[in-house]
C-alpha positions in Angstrom: -2.5 -36.5 -15.3 -6.2 -37.6 -15.2 -7.2 -33.9 -15.9 -4.8 -32.3 -13.2 -1.8 -30.4 -14.4 1.5 -31.6 -13.3 4.1 -29.2 -15.0 4.0 -25.7 -15.5 7.2 -23.4 -16.3 7.9 -19.9 -17.5 10.6 -19.3 -19.8 11.0 -15.8 -20.4 12.2 -15.0 -23.9 13.1 -11.2 -23.6 16.2 -9.0 -24.9 17.6 -9.3 -21.0 16.8 -13.2 -20.5 19.9 -15.7 -20.9 19.1 -18.4 -22.7 22.0 -20.1 -19.9 19.5 -19.7 -17.1 16.1 -20.2 -19.7 16.8 -23.4 -21.3 17.1 -22.3 -25.3 15.1 -19.3 -25.2 16.1 -17.3 -28.5 15.8 -13.7 -27.9 13.5 -12.1 -30.3 14.1 -9.7 -32.4 10.1 -8.5 -33.4 10.8 -8.3 -37.2 7.8 -8.7 -39.1 8.2 -12.1 -40.7 10.6 -13.2 -38.7 11.0 -17.1 -38.2 10.9 -18.8 -34.6 12.1 -21.4 -32.6 12.8 -22.3 -28.8 13.8 -26.0 -27.2 11.3 -26.6 -24.3 12.1 -29.5 -22.2 10.7 -31.7 -19.5 10.8 -34.9 -18.1 8.5 -37.7 -17.8 9.1 -39.6 -14.5 9.7 -43.7 -15.4 6.5 -44.4 -13.0 4.0 -42.1 -15.5 1.3 -44.1 -15.6 -0.3 -45.1 -19.5 -2.4 -41.9 -20.1 -2.7 -39.6 -22.4 -0.8 -36.5 -21.9 -1.8 -32.8 -23.0 1.2 -30.5 -23.6 0.2 -26.5 -24.2 3.5 -24.3 -24.8 1.8 -20.3 -25.2 3.9 -17.4 -26.5 2.7 -14.0 -24.7 3.4 -10.7 -24.7 5.1 -8.8 -21.2 1.2 -7.9 -20.3 0.2 -11.2 -20.7 -1.8 -11.1 -24.2 -1.5 -14.7 -25.7 0.1 -14.7 -29.1 -0.1 -18.2 -30.0 -0.6 -21.6 -28.8 1.3 -24.7 -29.7 -1.1 -28.2 -28.3 0.4 -31.5 -28.7 -1.1 -35.1 -27.5 1.2 -38.4 -27.0 0.0 -41.6 -24.8 2.7 -43.0 -22.7 
């Protein structure tokens, strides 16, 4: 909010990760051209001020290399 990070969560999507433990994070197969999707939710408090919110979802390899980034901006 107002430039400060208010939520930070990591969902390990690996072959040994449990979907029940990490939300709806499918286990990647690693096939070239593989379609991948997932659901990542977060609650916005009822007292959230009317700002523009900036959400980033990053996919990273086990060594921390960023594969892609999805950004979504919305106003409440």
